[in-house]
N, C-alpha and C positions, 0 to 999 in steps of 0.2 A: 400499536404504540406509535404516536406521532409527536415527538418532542424535539424535532430538528430545528424549529424556529422559536425564538423568544421575542416578545414585544416589549418595548420600552419607550416611554415618552421622552423626547429630546428637544433641545433648542437648536434649530437650524439657522445658521448664520450665512447670509448671502449679501452680495453687494447691494441688492435692492432692499434689503431689510432682514429682520429677524422674525422667526415664527416658531411656535411649538407644534410638534407633530409626533405621531407614533411611528417608530422605526422598527424594522425587522432585523433581528440579530441571529447569527448562526449559534445554535445552542452548543454549549460545551459543558460536559459533566464527566466525573470520574467513573471509570469502569474497572472494578477489581476482577481479575481473571484468576480462578483457582484451578489447579490440576489435581484430579483425584482427591479433592477436598482440602488441598494444601494451597496457601496463598502463593501465587506465581508472580504477578505484577499488577500494577495499577497504571492505567493510561488515561489521559484526558482525551475524550473523543466526542464527536457529535452522535447522540443517540440514534440508533437504527442500524440494522444489519450487524448487531452485536455478536451473534453466533458466528457469522462469517469472519468478523474481526478476530475473534478468539482463535478460530481454526487457522486463519491466515498467519497469525502470529506464531502458532505452533509449527506450521510448515517452515516459516523463516528460521525458527530455532532448531530445525531438524528433528523435531519430536514425532511428527506424523507426516505421511506422504500419500495416503489414500483414504477414501471415505470410511472404509472398514476399520481404520485405526482408531476411530472415535466411536465409543459406545453410546454415550448420551451427553447432551448439553442442556442445562437448565438454569434458570434464574434462581438465586438463593433468596431467602428472606432478608430483606433490608428495609425495614419499615421507617417511615417518617413519623413525626410526632402525632399525626392524625391516623396512623395505622396503615397507610397505603404503602404498597411495595414501591421502592425506588427504581427497581430494574437496573441497578448499578453494580450488582455482584452476580457473577455467573460461575458455574463449575463445569469443567469439562472432564468427563470420565473416559479414560483410555480403554480400548478393547483388551480383553485378556491376552497376555503375551506381548503387548506393546510396552517396552521399557520406558520408565521415566528418565529424564535427564540425570546424569550422574552428578552427585554433590548437591549442594544447596541450590534450590530452585531460584531463590532471590539473588544469590551471588552469581549464578549462571546468567540470569537476565541482565544484571548490572554490567557484567563483563562484556556482553555482546552489544549493549546499547549506549554505554557511557563514552565520553571522550577521553577517558584516562587509559585506554588500551592502545598499545603501539600498533602501527599498521601491519607489521609482520605477523603479529599474533592474530590479528583479525583475518588476514588473508589465509593463514594456515588453518584457522578454524573453519572457514567456508570450504576450503579445499577438502578438509577431512570429512565434513558432514554432508556435503552436497550429494543428493541422490541421483541426479541426472546430469549428463554431460551436454552442455549447450554448444560446445565448440563445433561439433559435426552436424548440427542442425541444418537442414537444406534450405532454410528460409532465404528468399530473395525479395528485395523491395525496390520499388522505383522511387526516385526523388519526388516525383509528383504526388505519389500516394503519401509519403511521409510529410510533405509540405501541407497536405490537406488535413492531417490528423489534429492539429490544435483547434481548427474550426469545428471539426466533428466532435471533439471532446467538449468544447464550449457549448455546442448545441444541446448536449445531453445534461448540462449542469442546471437542473431545475431549481435547486435551493440557492445556488449562487445568484440566479436571476433576481431573487428577492432579498438577498442579504449582502452579496458581494464579499463574503467572508469565508469561503470554503476552497480547499484544494480539491483536485480531482485526479483520478487515475482511470484510464480506459484501456481495455484489451481489444486489439483489432486484428483482423485477418490480414494476409499479405496484400489483399486488394483494398484494404482500408475500411472494411465493414466492421461496425462495432459489435463485439460479443458481450461485453459487460462494462459498465461505467459505475464508479462509486465516488461519493463525495464525503469529505470530512474536514474538520478544522486542522487536522494533522495529515500531511501528505503520506507519511508512513502508514497511518491508519487507513487511508483510502486504498493504498496498495494491499494491505493486509485484508481488507474487506473483499477486494477483488480476488485475491488468491484463495481466501476462504470459501468464496462462492464456487470457485473451480474445484476445490477439494470436496465440498459437500455434493457437487454435481458429478463427482468422480471423473473429472476432466484433466487431472494432472498426469504427466507433465504437460505444460502448455506449449507444445512444440509448434513451430511454424506460425508464431504470433508475435506481435509487437506491443509493448507496453508504452503508452503515452502518458506523461505526467505533467501537471502544471508546476510551475516553479523550477527549481534547480534539480540536478541529478546528484544526490549524495551517495556516499559509500553504502549507506544503509539501503537505499532503494536498489542499487545494483545488486547488493547481497540478496534482497528479497526476490528479484527477478531470477537470479541464478538458482536460488533454492527452489523456485517454482518451475524451472526448466524453460523459462522464457528466453529466447535467443537474441532479442533486440529491445533496447530501451531508448526512447526519445523524450527529450525535455525541451520546454520553451526557453529555459535559461541555461546557465553554465553548469558543467560537472565539476566536482572537486578533484584534486590530484589523486586522492586515494580511490575515488570512484573509477577514474580512468585506469589506474593500476589494476584494480580488481577485474574490471571488464576485460582488459588485455590478458590477464592471467587466466580468465575463465573462458575466453573465446566468445564473449558477448559483443554484439554490435552496439556501440554507444553513440548517440547523436545528441547534440546540444544546440542551443540557439535556433530552434526550429521556428522560424518566423517568416511569414510571407513565402517567397520562393527560395529562401536561403537557409542553410544549416551548416553546422560543423560536424564532420564524422571523425570521432576521436579514436575509435577502434572498430575492427571488423568491416572495413570498407568493401571487402569482397562481396558482401551481401547486397550492396547497392548496385544493381546491375547496370544502371546508366551513369555511374560515376566515371570520371575520366581516369 
């Protein structure tokens, strides 16, 4: 299934003149995720790695933590007018003995993803459901390795090269070697796809690794890193105040404005072994 790029005829305006051409666009389609047959959430995503996306989302919500927690994943019937499957609805079945989230699934998701929840409630929720402690992770990083991560992430962005319209998330070793890179129109989806890959490969928790993301570091991305057991998160742009608060509370190393040879270390500077 290759639906990550859409084509559209456009008018290109330049100082030298105007011309029509076919442009490549990053695809964006809805994905409905069901849990044990019940609607859980709908997210707008770039098609591809959908099973990883669903599993990563469930890790972030504290529902699953190992490959054995998931029994099956399959696409559901969701036909277009011509009878073809849209591949925009999938169902995750939990293994026997794995409990569903308490209360309404829809309400639970809204609470953890909306902007209407106070910071204290959000922090307490992460502290309660996090499976792994990142504070004592022995990861150490050099500033040179961190500075090289944006370039390495960019090199792996195959779809971005053609569209210029995707975020990326990459998991790297302490030496800066890429373990997994995922792209999506939503940065949170890119991280979920990466974490879901790790879950399905039975690699959680992701100890002694660093997550590099395009764009800014939001509370939600720090939350996803903590829930996956990732001890360090680096971003090319700024973090939010709540992201820094959660990182400090969790013992995660948070770096922002990683550009060229400079960066800001907001929390966990002890892991940067050549920092002053």
